[in-house]
C-alpha positions in Angstrom: -10.9 1.9 8.2 -8.7 3.3 4.6 -6.3 5.4 6.1 -5.5 2.6 9.1 -5.4 0.1 6.2 -2.7 1.6 4.2 -1.0 3.2 7.3 -0.4 -0.5 8.5 0.6 -1.8 5.9 3.0 1.7 5.5 4.9 1.4 9.0 6.0 -2.6 7.8 6.8 -2.1 4.6 9.3 0.6 6.1 10.5 -1.5 8.9 11.1 -4.0 6.8 12.9 -1.6 4.3 14.8 0.0 6.9 16.1 -3.7 7.5 16.7 -4.5 4.4 20.3 -6.3 3.5 20.3 -4.9 0.3 18.1 -3.4 -2.2 17.1 -6.0 -4.4 13.5 -6.8 -3.7 12.6 -2.5 -4.5 11.5 -2.6 -1.0 11.7 1.5 -1.2 9.0 1.1 -4.1 6.2 -0.3 -2.3 6.9 2.5 1.0 6.5 5.2 -1.9 3.6 3.5 -3.6 2.0 2.4 0.6 3.2 6.7 2.1 1.6 8.2 -0.8 -2.2 6.3 -0.3 -1.3 6.5 2.8 -1.4 10.7 2.6 -4.4 10.9 0.3 -6.4 9.2 2.9 -5.5 11.2 5.8 -6.7 14.3 3.1 -9.8 12.7 2.4 -10.5 11.8 6.0 -9.5 15.8 7.3 -12.2 16.8 4.5 -14.8 14.4 5.5 -13.9 15.9 9.1 -14.7 19.0 8.0 -18.1 18.0 6.7 -19.3 15.5 8.8 -17.8 17.3 12.4 -17.9 14.8 15.8 -20.4 12.3 12.5 -17.3 11.2 11.1 -16.0 8.7 14.7 -19.7 6.8 14.8 -19.9 5.5 11.3 -22.6 2.6 10.0 -21.0 -0.3 9.7 -22.3 -0.7 6.5 -19.6 2.5 5.6 -16.7 0.7 7.6 -17.6 -2.6 5.8 -16.9 -0.5 2.4 -13.9 1.0 3.7 -11.9 -1.9 5.1 -12.7 -3.6 1.9 -12.0 -0.4 -0.6 -8.8 -0.5 1.8 -7.1 -3.4 0.7 -8.0 -3.2 -2.1 -5.7 -0.5 -2.6 -3.4 -2.7 -0.7 -4.0 -5.4 -3.2 -3.4 -3.0 -6.2 0.2 -1.6 -4.9 1.7 -4.7 -3.8 0.2 -6.2 -7.5 2.1 -2.6 -9.0 5.5 -3.5 -7.1 5.7 -7.0 -8.4 5.0 -5.8 -11.8 7.9 -3.7 -11.2 10.4 -6.1 -9.7 9.5 -9.0 -12.5 10.8 -6.0 -15.2 13.3 -4.6 -13.2 14.5 -8.4 -12.5 17.5 -7.8 -10.2 18.5 -11.3 -9.3 17.6 -12.2 -13.3 15.1 -14.8 -12.4 12.8 -14.4 -14.4 15.9 -14.0 -17.7 16.7 -17.6 -16.5 13.5 -19.2 -16.8 12.7 -17.6 -20.6 15.8 -18.6 -21.8 15.7 -22.5 -20.2 12.6 -22.4 -23.0 
């Protein structure tokens, strides 16, 4: 589940990045985060399959739920990292204007 969730997020963000008008939102960073996580989960799945063989394809429901929560947590963490980087870079100057206003 972790691999599927991160690959789905990576594909969605990559499509958004590819169809962008400009790079103000820094979607490339988010693509790298999601594809890196997907690569990590792929390596994990390969090693787990090597250990469990065909049992790998029949996980317990509890394991699937735990993996789903972990996958969602990884996606959420990547979004937080991307958001913090976006706020620090402040490409449109919105944060700077809000801070000067007060």
